[in-house]
C-alpha positions in Angstrom: -36.7 -44.6 -21.7 -35.6 -43.0 -18.4 -38.4 -44.5 -16.5 -37.8 -47.9 -18.1 -34.2 -47.9 -16.9 -35.1 -46.8 -13.4 -37.9 -49.3 -12.9 -36.3 -52.4 -14.5 -35.4 -55.2 -12.1 -31.7 -56.1 -11.7 -30.7 -58.7 -14.3 -29.9 -62.1 -12.8 -26.1 -62.3 -12.9 -26.3 -65.9 -14.3 -28.4 -64.7 -17.2 -25.8 -62.1 -18.1 -23.1 -64.7 -18.7 -22.1 -65.0 -22.3 -21.3 -68.7 -21.9 -24.3 -71.0 -22.5 -22.9 -73.8 -20.3 -25.2 -72.9 -17.4 -28.0 -70.9 -19.1 -30.7 -73.4 -18.1 -29.7 -73.8 -14.4 -32.2 -73.6 -11.6 -32.8 -70.3 -9.9 -30.6 -69.3 -6.9 -32.5 -68.6 -3.7 -30.6 -65.3 -3.3 -31.7 -63.9 -6.7 -34.9 -62.1 -7.4 -38.0 -64.2 -8.3 -41.6 -63.3 -8.6 -42.6 -64.6 -5.2 -40.8 -61.4 -4.0 -43.0 -59.1 -6.1 -45.1 -56.5 -4.2 -48.8 -57.3 -3.7 -49.8 -54.3 -5.8 -47.9 -55.8 -8.8 -50.3 -58.7 -9.0 -53.2 -58.1 -11.5 -55.0 -61.4 -11.1 -54.7 -65.1 -10.7 -55.8 -67.6 -13.3 -56.5 -71.3 -13.7 -56.5 -73.7 -16.5 -59.3 -76.2 -17.2 -58.9 -79.2 -19.4 -61.7 -79.9 -22.0 -60.0 -82.8 -23.8 -56.7 -83.8 -25.2 -57.5 -82.5 -28.7 -58.1 -78.8 -27.7 -56.2 -76.1 -25.8 -57.0 -75.4 -22.2 -59.7 -73.0 -21.1 -58.4 -70.1 -18.9 -60.3 -68.7 -15.9 -59.2 -65.5 -14.2 -59.3 -65.2 -10.4 -59.8 -61.8 -8.8 -57.0 -60.9 -6.4 -59.6 -60.2 -3.8 -60.6 -63.9 -3.9 -57.0 -65.3 -3.9 -56.9 -66.0 -0.1 -60.1 -68.1 -0.3 -58.9 -70.4 -3.1 -55.2 -69.9 -4.0 -54.5 -70.3 -7.8 -51.2 -71.6 -9.1 -50.8 -69.1 -11.8 -50.6 -65.3 -11.8 -50.6 -62.2 -14.0 -48.3 -59.4 -12.9 -47.8 -55.9 -14.1 -44.4 -55.3 -15.8 -42.7 -52.7 -13.6 -40.6 -51.6 -16.6 -43.1 -51.9 -19.5 -42.0 -51.7 -23.1 -45.5 -50.8 -24.3 -48.8 -49.8 -22.7 -50.4 -52.9 -21.1 -47.1 -54.9 -20.9 -47.7 -57.7 -18.4 -46.1 -60.9 -17.1 -47.8 -64.3 -17.0 -46.1 -66.5 -14.3 -47.5 -70.1 -14.3 -46.8 -72.2 -11.2 -45.4 -69.0 -9.6 -44.7 -70.5 -6.1 -42.7 -73.4 -7.6 -40.1 -70.9 -8.9 -39.3 -72.9 -12.1 -36.3 -71.7 -14.2 -36.7 -69.7 -17.3 -36.8 -72.8 -19.4 -39.7 -73.7 -21.7 -41.4 -77.1 -21.1 -44.1 -78.9 -23.0 -46.6 -78.0 -20.4 -45.7 -74.3 -20.4 -45.9 -74.3 -24.2 -49.5 -75.6 -23.9 -50.1 -72.9 -21.3 -48.8 -70.2 -23.7 -51.0 -71.3 -26.6 -54.0 -71.6 -24.3 -53.5 -68.0 -22.9 -53.0 -66.6 -26.4 -56.1 -68.3 -27.7 -58.2 -67.3 -24.7 -57.5 -63.6 -25.0 -58.7 -63.5 -28.6 -57.4 -60.1 -29.6 -55.6 -59.5 -32.8 -53.2 -57.0 -31.2 -52.1 -59.4 -28.4 -48.9 -61.6 -28.4 -47.0 -63.6 -25.9 -43.3 -63.5 -25.8 -40.6 -65.7 -24.3 -36.9 -65.1 -23.9 -34.8 -68.1 -22.9 -31.7 -67.8 -20.7 -28.9 -66.4 -22.9 -31.5 -64.6 -25.1 -32.0 -61.5 -22.8 -34.3 -63.0 -20.2 -33.7 -60.9 -17.1 -35.3 -63.0 -14.4 -34.5 -66.7 -14.0 -38.1 -67.6 -12.9 -40.3 -68.9 -15.6 -42.5 -66.1 -17.1 -44.2 -65.1 -20.4 -44.4 -61.5 -21.5 -47.8 -60.3 -22.6 -47.9 -57.5 -25.2 -50.8 -55.4 -26.6 -49.0 -54.1 -29.7 -49.2 -50.3 -29.7 -51.1 -48.4 -32.4 -48.6 -46.8 -34.8 -49.8 -43.9 -36.9 -49.8 -44.9 -40.6 -48.7 -48.4 -39.5 -49.9 -51.4 -41.6 -49.8 -54.0 -38.8 -52.0 -54.4 -35.7 -49.5 -56.8 -34.2 -45.7 -57.3 -34.4 -44.4 -56.7 -37.9 -43.1 -60.3 -38.0 -46.7 -61.6 -38.2 -47.4 -60.1 -41.6 -44.1 -61.2 -43.2 -44.2 -63.5 -46.2 -43.8 -67.2 -45.3 -42.5 -70.2 -47.3 -43.5 -73.7 -46.4 -40.7 -76.0 -45.3 -42.6 -79.2 -44.4 -45.9 -80.5 -42.9 -46.1 -83.0 -40.1 -48.7 -84.1 -37.6 -51.3 -81.5 -38.5 -48.8 -78.6 -38.5 -47.3 -76.5 -41.3 -43.7 -75.4 -40.6 -42.6 -72.3 -42.5 -39.7 -69.9 -42.6 -39.8 -66.1 -43.2 -38.6 -65.2 -46.6 -37.4 -61.6 -45.9 -36.6 -61.7 -42.2 -33.0 -61.2 -41.2 -32.7 -63.8 -38.6 -33.2 -67.6 -38.3 -36.8 -68.2 -37.8 -39.4 -71.0 -37.8 -43.2 -70.4 -38.0 -45.5 -73.2 -36.9 -49.2 -73.0 -37.9 -52.0 -75.5 -37.5 -53.2 -77.1 -40.8 -56.8 -77.0 -39.4 -57.2 -74.5 -36.5 -60.4 -76.2 -35.4 -58.9 -79.7 -35.0 -55.1 -79.3 -34.8 -54.8 -76.9 -31.8 -52.6 -79.0 -29.6 -50.5 -80.3 -32.5 -48.7 -77.0 -32.8 -47.6 -77.5 -29.1 -46.4 -81.0 -29.9 -44.2 -80.0 -32.9 -43.0 -76.8 -31.3 -41.8 -78.8 -28.3 -39.6 -81.0 -30.5 -37.6 -78.0 -31.7 -37.5 -76.4 -28.3 -36.3 -79.6 -26.7 -33.6 -79.8 -29.4 -32.5 -76.2 -28.7 -32.2 -76.9 -25.0 -30.2 -80.1 -25.6 -27.8 -78.0 -27.7 -27.8 -75.2 -25.1 -28.8 -72.8 -27.9 -30.5 -69.5 -26.8 -33.8 -68.8 -28.4 -36.8 -66.4 -28.4 -40.4 -67.3 -29.0 -43.6 -65.4 -30.0 -47.1 -66.7 -29.8 -49.9 -65.0 -31.8 -53.2 -66.8 -31.7 -52.4 -70.4 -32.5 -49.2 -69.5 -34.5 -45.8 -69.9 -32.9 -42.6 -68.1 -34.1 -39.3 -69.5 -32.9 -36.0 -67.7 -33.2 -32.9 -69.8 -32.5 -30.0 -67.4 -32.1 -26.4 -66.6 -31.1 -25.9 -66.0 -27.4 -26.9 -62.5 -26.1 -24.4 -59.6 -26.3 -24.6 -55.9 -26.3 -25.5 -55.4 -29.9 -24.3 -52.8 -32.4 -21.3 -51.6 -30.4 -19.1 -51.7 -33.5 -21.4 -49.7 -35.7 -21.3 -45.9 -36.0 -23.0 -43.2 -38.0 -21.1 -40.4 -39.6 -22.3 -36.9 -39.1 -24.2 -35.4 -41.9 -21.7 -32.6 -42.0 -18.7 -33.3 -44.2 -16.5 -31.1 -42.0 -17.6 -32.7 -38.7 -15.6 -36.0 -38.2 -17.4 -37.0 -35.0 -19.2 -40.3 -35.0 -22.0 -41.6 -32.8 -21.8 -45.2 -31.8 -25.0 -47.3 -31.6 -24.1 -49.2 -28.5 -27.0 -50.0 -26.2 -29.2 -52.4 -27.9 -30.3 -55.7 -26.4 -32.2 -57.8 -29.0 -34.8 -60.0 -27.3 -38.2 -61.3 -28.5 -39.7 -57.8 -29.1 -36.8 -56.6 -31.3 -36.7 -59.9 -33.2 -40.4 -59.5 -33.9 -40.0 -56.0 -35.2 -40.5 -53.7 -32.2 -37.1 -52.0 -31.5 -36.4 -50.7 -28.0 -33.7 -48.1 -28.0 -31.4 -48.5 -25.0 -30.2 -44.9 -25.1 -30.6 -41.7 -27.0 -27.7 -42.5 -29.3 -29.5 -45.6 -30.6 -32.8 -43.7 -30.9 -31.2 -40.9 -32.9 -28.8 -42.8 -35.1 -30.0 -46.4 -35.6 -31.1 -47.0 -39.2 -33.0 -50.0 -40.7 -29.8 -50.9 -42.6 -27.8 -50.9 -39.4 -30.4 -52.9 -37.6 -30.6 -55.5 -40.3 -26.8 -55.8 -40.3 -26.8 -56.4 -36.6 -29.5 -59.0 -36.9 -27.6 -60.8 -39.6 -24.1 -60.7 -38.1 -24.7 -60.7 -34.4 -28.0 -62.5 -33.7 -28.9 -64.9 -36.5 -27.4 -68.3 -36.9 -24.9 -68.6 -39.8 -26.3 -70.6 -42.7 -24.3 -73.8 -41.8 -25.7 -73.7 -38.2 -29.2 -73.1 -39.4 -29.0 -76.0 -41.9 -27.6 -78.3 -39.3 -30.3 -77.4 -36.8 -33.1 -77.9 -39.4 -31.6 -81.3 -40.4 -31.4 -82.4 -36.7 -35.0 -81.3 -36.2 -36.2 -83.3 -39.3 -34.3 -86.3 -38.0 -36.0 -86.0 -34.6 -39.3 -85.9 -36.4 -38.4 -88.8 -38.6 -38.7 -86.7 -41.8 -36.6 -88.0 -44.6 -34.0 -85.5 -45.9 -34.4 -84.6 -49.6 
């Protein structure tokens, strides 16, 4: 935890604003972007190759020793403040310094990278502006989920949660998570062999809607499955919660007050911001925080789902 805090890059001041009015603005020249990263932080370059419109892109890595000969557009960087072992950053079109805003093309890139790696413990994460992204330069976070002793999941816990179908459209099954404490949509291909790019198309419709409403969101890609978490604007979470001492005679309380809920936390991997959180946060407290401080309220969720269905020309029941 100490090393994480020391190595973490300064958060872009724009991304710390609670207002969502400017959360999708272009990066400022004066702020950090990944063109400023040290050479030793670059792990490799990579390229995409198009097979056809019906399939995801193939991904070819480029050794950094060969970069000067044939400069790639896209790069993989080490995360200087890793949450887990092997935590890396994928920065497509690095030298163009695009804002931390998902696009249809970047969604295709994300699915293509996830599929190319072909490991059951790998996931790609995305934090929009206003959802605890720290750098306003488009990037995806690559995670190899850590082995947990006596754990039942080889990937983020959200992956194994029960799902209930909402609707089907264009070769994609849209579901929600029955027991998860935050607003969530899960998009799966009906036929993984023939509907690979369809997930990208349908995912983009909800992401475009979220952007038009300036609604922060987090996203996780596992294989060909996309988890989307629309949410309340970022804030320091849990500052109003406390845990009474086990001793009846000791009236001191410990406040759980340094918890920033981004894609890792929403997917089930909780990163404690300080020792107070680590020692005192309980599952009940965390679920309360998710429900009250992160998730959309039921009326907002219903309105968003209705707007999405309208955008997809799905008749309301």
